[in-house]
C-alpha positions in Angstrom: 7.7 61.8 19.9 7.0 58.2 20.9 3.8 59.4 22.7 2.5 61.0 19.5 3.1 57.8 17.6 1.6 55.4 20.2 -2.0 55.8 19.0 -0.9 54.7 15.5 0.0 51.3 17.0 -3.7 50.5 16.7 -3.7 51.2 12.9 -2.9 47.5 11.9 -5.9 46.4 14.0 -8.2 48.9 12.3 -6.9 47.8 8.8 -7.5 44.1 9.6 -11.0 44.9 10.9 -11.6 46.8 7.6 -10.4 43.8 5.6 -12.6 41.4 7.6 -15.6 43.6 7.2 -15.0 43.9 3.5 -14.6 40.2 3.0 -17.8 39.6 5.0 -19.6 42.0 2.8 -19.1 39.8 -0.3 -22.1 37.9 -1.4 -22.1 34.2 -0.4 -21.4 33.0 -3.9 -18.4 35.3 -4.3 -17.0 34.3 -0.9 -17.4 30.6 -1.7 -15.7 31.0 -5.0 -12.8 32.8 -3.5 -12.3 30.2 -0.8 -12.7 27.4 -3.4 -9.9 28.9 -5.5 -7.7 28.9 -2.4 -8.6 25.2 -1.7 -7.9 24.4 -5.4 -4.5 26.1 -5.2 -3.6 24.1 -2.0 -4.4 20.7 -3.6 -2.7 21.8 -6.9 0.5 22.7 -5.0 0.3 19.4 -3.0 -0.2 17.5 -6.2 2.9 19.1 -7.8 5.0 18.6 -4.7 4.0 14.9 -4.5 4.6 14.6 -8.2 1.1 13.4 -8.8 -0.3 14.1 -12.2 -4.0 14.9 -11.6 -6.3 16.5 -14.0 -8.6 19.5 -13.3 -11.5 17.3 -12.3 -9.5 15.3 -9.7 -8.1 18.6 -8.3 -11.5 20.1 -8.1 -12.9 17.0 -6.3 -10.1 17.2 -3.7 -10.5 20.9 -3.4 -14.2 20.4 -2.6 -13.2 17.9 0.1 -11.1 20.5 2.0 -13.1 23.6 1.1 -15.1 23.7 4.4 -11.9 23.3 6.5 -10.1 26.0 4.5 -13.0 28.4 5.2 -12.9 27.7 8.9 -9.1 27.9 9.0 -9.4 31.3 7.3 -11.7 32.4 10.0 -9.2 31.4 12.7 -6.3 32.9 10.9 -7.9 36.3 10.3 -8.9 36.6 13.9 -5.6 35.3 15.1 -4.0 38.2 13.2 -6.6 40.6 14.6 -5.9 39.5 18.2 -2.2 40.1 17.7 -2.9 43.5 16.2 -5.2 44.5 19.1 -3.2 42.9 21.9 0.3 44.2 21.1 -0.6 47.9 21.3 -2.3 47.3 24.6 0.7 45.5 25.9 2.9 48.4 24.8 0.6 50.7 26.8 1.2 48.6 29.9 -1.8 46.3 29.9 -0.6 42.8 31.0 -1.8 39.4 32.2 -5.5 38.7 32.6 -6.6 42.3 32.0 -4.9 42.2 28.6 -6.6 38.9 27.7 -10.0 40.3 28.8 -9.8 43.6 27.1 -8.4 42.3 23.8 -10.7 39.3 24.0 -13.8 41.4 24.4 -12.8 43.7 21.6 -12.0 40.9 19.2 -14.9 38.5 20.1 -17.3 41.6 20.1 -16.1 42.4 16.6 -16.5 38.8 15.5 -20.1 38.9 16.7 -20.8 42.2 15.0 -19.2 40.9 11.8 -21.5 37.9 11.9 -24.5 40.2 12.4 -23.3 42.3 9.5 -23.4 39.1 7.3 -27.1 38.8 8.0 -27.6 41.8 5.6 -25.4 40.3 2.8 -27.0 38.2 0.0 -26.3 34.5 0.4 -24.7 34.9 3.9 -26.0 34.6 7.4 -24.8 34.9 11.0 -23.3 31.9 12.6 -22.6 31.4 16.3 -20.3 28.6 15.3 -18.1 31.0 13.3 -17.8 33.3 16.3 -16.7 30.3 18.3 -14.1 29.4 15.6 -13.0 33.0 15.5 -12.6 32.9 19.3 -10.1 30.1 19.0 -7.9 32.2 16.7 -8.4 35.2 19.1 -7.3 33.1 22.1 -4.1 31.9 20.4 -3.3 35.3 19.0 -3.5 36.9 22.5 -1.4 34.0 24.0 1.2 34.5 21.2 1.5 38.2 22.0 1.9 37.4 25.7 4.6 34.7 25.0 6.4 36.9 22.5 6.5 39.9 24.8 7.4 37.9 27.9 10.4 36.3 26.0 11.4 39.7 24.5 11.3 41.5 27.8 13.0 38.7 29.7 15.9 38.8 27.2 16.4 42.5 27.4 19.6 43.1 29.3 19.4 45.5 32.2 15.6 45.8 32.1 13.7 44.2 34.9 10.0 44.5 34.8 8.1 43.4 37.8 5.0 42.4 35.9 5.5 41.6 32.2 3.4 38.5 31.7 
């Protein structure tokens, strides 16, 4: 039964790829508006927590200041999640160490590059090597997180000794 379900372990990765592809298909203005709303919400929550009483104009100004950073952090976060969703099933299938990093890395960075190319066909968007580099940072940390999590989990399992589980 487990062998039948194993291929479904890649389903989260496919769903995340679909979400990334869909978000990248938004026109530039729509994408910018969405990330600005997130930036605005961040400064609004910060203002409330600090008990600062700022009007909409002040919040919008502060949101504009962090807007670029929020967009780049979103890139890293979505590719961090993708790397986890790609790496974990490979780990379960027995891919470990450097081969895991290479296979998962090539798949995720390749997807990031294809996604940037996809954006060249979307109104108000364009491909960016810088974004692929930012995505790659998230990918690296996602793969490392899976390796650390699995190493700790396997190391703590009583009675199970794996020769090579890093």
